[in-house]
N, C-alpha and C positions, 0 to 999 in steps of 0.2 A: 508814157507821160507820168504814170504813178511813181516809177522809180526816180525819174528826174525831179519831180516835185518833192518826194521824200528826201532825196539826197540834199537838195537845196535847203529844205526846212531844217534838217539835222545840222548842216553847216552854219546856217544863220543862228540857230540856238547856241551852237558852240561859240560863235563869235560874240554873241551877247553875254554868255556866261564868262568867257575869257575877259571881256571888257569890264565886267563887274567885279570879278574875283581875282584875276591874275595881276601880278605886279609887273609893270612895264607894258609897253605896247608891242613888243616883238611877237609874242604868240598870237595876239589879236590880228596883227598885220599879216602874219603868215597864213592864218586861217582865211582872212579876207582875200588873199592872193589865190589860195586853193579854191575858194568859192568862185572867184572870177574866172579861173581856168575851167572849172566845171561848167559854168554858164556859157563861156565862150565855145567850148566844145559842143555843148548842147545846141547852141544857136547855129554853129556851122553844120551840125548834123541835120537839124530841122530845115535849114535853108537848102542844103544840098539834096536831101532825099525828097522833101515835100515842097520845095520852092516857096517856103513861108517867108514872104517879103518883110513882115514885121520883125523877124529875127535878123534880117540883113541890116535893118536900122540899128539894132543892138550891136551887131558886129562892128559897124562903122563907128558908132559912138564909143565903144570900148577900145578900139584901136586908137582913136584920137585921144581918149583919156589916158591910155597907157603911155603914149608918146609924150603927152604934156605933163604927166605926173611928176617927173623929176624937176621940171621947171617950177611947178607949183609948190613942191616940197621945199625948194630953195627959197621961194618968195614968202610963203605963209606957214611953213612948217607942217605940223601934224594935222592942221585943219584941211590940208589938201585931200585927206582921206574922206571927207564928207561927201564930195561929189561921187567918189567911188562907191560909197555906201548907198547913195541915192540911185545910182545906176543898177547896183545889185538888187535893191528893193524893187525898182521898176521892172526888172526882168523876172523877179520872183512873182510879182502880181500878174505879169503877162502870162506866166506859166500857169498860175492858178486859173486865170480867165480861160485860157485855152483848154485846160483840163476839164473845166466845168462844161465848156461847149462840146467837147468830144464825148463826154459821158452822158450828156443829155440828148444825144442823137438817138433816134430809134435804131434798134439792132434786131438782127434776125436771131433765130434760135441758136444757130451755129456759132454766133459771135459770143455767146454767153460762156 
């Protein structure tokens, strides 16, 4: 969980920095795609290994979003990335919430 959360945080900071300081949207969009792939792989892993149903909702939403993104890009242009950013932030906060829940559980000596 810590590695997943750290990786997502680094990628989100990179996206924000690229959006603020880079010229053009290509590097920002590339990093957004990399973050989306990271989160999708994480969601598949958590659903497959731990049967985490909330992650299945993210998988379904991201698949629908990925399929409909070209249509939205044609209709509204670069504003189509706003729902993508919203889904990315949703998953990031879900990961933070789950990490807090996992690390607040009582542990035995051997788990430390």
